[in-house]
N, C-alpha and C positions, 0 to 999 in steps of 0.2 A: 515250280509245279507243286500244288498243295498235296496234302495227304489224303487218301481216299476217306470218305465219310464213313463207310462201313468198317474201316480199321479203328476209327476214333483218334482223338489226339494223342501224341506220344508224351506221356508223362513218365519220367524215370522212377520205378517203383521204389528205390532206395532213398530217393529225395523225399517222397510221400511219407515213407516210414520215419525219416528223421523229423519231420514237422507234425507228424499225427499226436494229437493230444496235448500239443504244447501251446503256451501263450506267446504271441508274437512279440509282445513287449518285454517279457522276462528273457526270452531266448536271445543268445547272442548271435553273431555271425555263423551261418551255416555254409560251410565251405564245399563247393561242388565243381566237378569237372563237366558235368552234363549240360553243355552249352545248347544241345539240340533239344532239351527238354522244354516242352511249351507250358506257359504259366497258366495254371487253374485258379479258379476263385478261391480254393483253399490256401494258397500261398500268399494272399493279400496281407500285408503288414509285416511279413517276414523279412530279414536283411540277409541277403545271400552273398557269399563270395565267389562269384563267378571266375573260373580261371581263363586268362587270355593268353596262356602259353608262357608266360613269365611269372605273373603275380595274380593274386586273387583282387578282382574289382569288386567292390561293395556295391549291391543293387539292392535298393528298397522297393519292394514290389507294391504297386498302387492299382487301383481299379482300371485304370487306362491300359495297363500293360497285359490285361488278361487276352490269351490268344496269341500273343507273340512269343518268341523263344528267348531263353535267357541270354544266349549269346549275342543278341541284338543290342543288348545294354552293356556289353564288355568289349569294347574294341580291340582288336589284335595288333592294328597297326598304328603306331605313334607319327602324327604327321609334324613334320618339320617345316619351318616356315619357308616361303618363296623369298627371293630377293637379293641375298646376298649382302655385299658391302654397302650399296646404297641405302637398301632398306634398313640396316643397322643404325646408319647415320640419320635417317629420318625419325627412327623410334627414339634415338637419343635425344634429338631436338624437342621431341614431343614430351619427353620424360622431363627435361630441364624446364619446358614451359610449364608442365604441371606443378613441379616443385616451387618455382617461382610465384605461380598463381596462389599456391597454399600458404606461401610464408607472407605474401601481401595480405591475404585474407586474415592471417593469424595477427599480423601487426595492426590491422584496421580494428580488429575486435579488442586488442590490447588497449589501443589508444581510447576507444570509447568508454573504456572502464575507468 
């Protein structure tokens, strides 16, 4: 459910105060816990450290992000792979094949010289 238009977007006043009058290129990471804060056009170009419950995930705000929430770009859950033992074996074979291909390419370029 979206926020009422008469209320306007929720933008954390402390966050606006932190970026007010600053240059996005010279300012470092701005740490914030305000995941519900909506991204406004004034925030474009700034680098925010959005807290995900454990660490601050760096989010560079671009034009496409305006209107979204800061929390959308800082996932709170870590995905672990599906598959188990069989999947590990397949990934190991794939990695070995990549290494072999890289070595053969390296020797081929060495022979041309």
